[in-house]
N, C-alpha and C positions, 0 to 999 in steps of 0.2 A: 411490758409495754414498749414498742420500738421507739427509738430516739428518731424525732422528725428530720433533724439534720443528716443522720445516716441514711434514711430512707430517701431524702432528696438527693444526695450525693450519689447513692446507688443508681437511682433512675437516670441520672445524668451520664454516669459511666455506661450504663446499658444502652442509652442512646448514642453515645460515641462509638461503642463498640459495633452496634448495628450498621454503621456507615463506614467502618474499617476497611471491608473489602473494596469498596469504591474508591476510598482515599488511596488505598495501596495500588489499585490499578492505575489510577492517574499518576501516581508518584513513580511507579515504575514502569509506565509507559505501555501497558497492554491495551489501554483505550485511547491513547493520545491521538494517533494518527486516524483510525477509522472514524472515532467519534467526533473529530475536529473536521471531518470532511476532507482530509488531506489524501484520502485514497479513492480511486475510481473503482469502486466495487459495486456489486449488485446489493441494493439495500435490503432485499429480503433474505439473502443467503450468506452475504459477506464474501462472495466469489470474486476473485480478482481474475483480470485478463479474460474475462468471459470463459474461464475454464481451461484456458491453454496452459501448456506446461512452460515455466520460465526458464528452464534449464535447456530445453530442446533448442531455443534460440541460439544458444552458444554451442551445444553439443552437436546438433544436427542442421544448424544453419537455416532452420526454417521453423515456421509455427505449426505446433502439433497439439492437438487437443488432449488434455489430460484425462485420465481414467477417474471417474467419481469415487472409486474405491482407494485410490492412492493420493493422499492429501497431507498437506501440513499448513499450520497457521503461522503467519508472521505479522506482527504490528496490527492485529485485528483483522487481517484479511485471509481468507482461505484460498490456498493455491491447489491446484491439481497437477498430477504428473503423469507422464506416459509410462514410467516404471519406476520401482522402488529405489533404483540406483540414482534416478534423477530426483527423487524426493530427498534421498540421504545426502546428495551432493548440495541441494538447496539448504537443507538444515544445517550443514556445516559452515555455510557462509551465505546467508540470506540476502545480505547486503549487495553482494556481488551480482545476484541473479534477479533480484526484483526490479521491476521497471522504474525507470527515473521519473521524477515529478509525480509520484504516487500512482503511476499507470495511466495519466492523463496524456492527452496528445502534446507532444513537445513542442510542435509548431504553435499550437494554440496557447500553451504557456507562455511562449515567446511574444505572441500577441496580446497577452493579458487575459485569457479566457481559458477556464477549465473545460475542455471538450472530450468527449468519448473517443473511442478508438476501435478500430478494426485490428484484431489481434495479428493478421498476416501482413499488416503494414508496419514494419519495424526497420530499425537501423540499429546496429551495434557500433558504438563510437568509444575508442579507448576503453574497451571492456565493460561498457554500460549499454543497457538496453533501452532504446527510446522508441515509442509508439506513435503512430500517427492516426489521424481521424479517417482518412481514406487515401486512394491512390493519387489523386491530384495534389492533396495537401503534402504526401509524402514526397512528390516530386518537387514541389517547391521548397520544402524543408531540406532536401538533398541538394539544392542548388546553392545553399550557403549555411552548412551545418555549423561552422565555427561562430558565425554572426549570430544565428538563431539560438544557439546554445548559450551565448554571452547573455543575450537579452532574456532567455528563459530563466537562466540562474538569477538575474537581477528580479525578474517578476515573481519568482516561485516564493519567496520569502513573504510577500504580501499576499499572494494567492493561497497559500497554505494556511494562512491566518484567517481567511475568509470562511 
């Protein structure tokens, strides 16, 4: 006959083990950004930057759509790339190439709002990629990048927690 205390302890351990993958994901960060709403991604697919290649902004100086067959995941977002070389460059240093403020409009963040972006409305400042909502917003943003960046950095901590 099984000892009731042993059976109860075993059941508790099994319940704990069942939650271990979720706990590990949270502790080690694979869910933190995407699950917390800190990334501007397609909710159904997890696709970042509407499928545009983040490395192309730096390497080619323009927005280029990525190939659906060439992808990498970072912080719970799926990125597409125009080439395997771009994917490998991204994988070596994703923080350098991933858009700032989770891929939300940098001007919007400065104004306290998480807004979507048009992938071809971008600016690289001090080696970082910033995206904007549209051409009009980009023009305003470019009128005072240092001021808007300072305000966006102040706002991001609160907005990324929402």
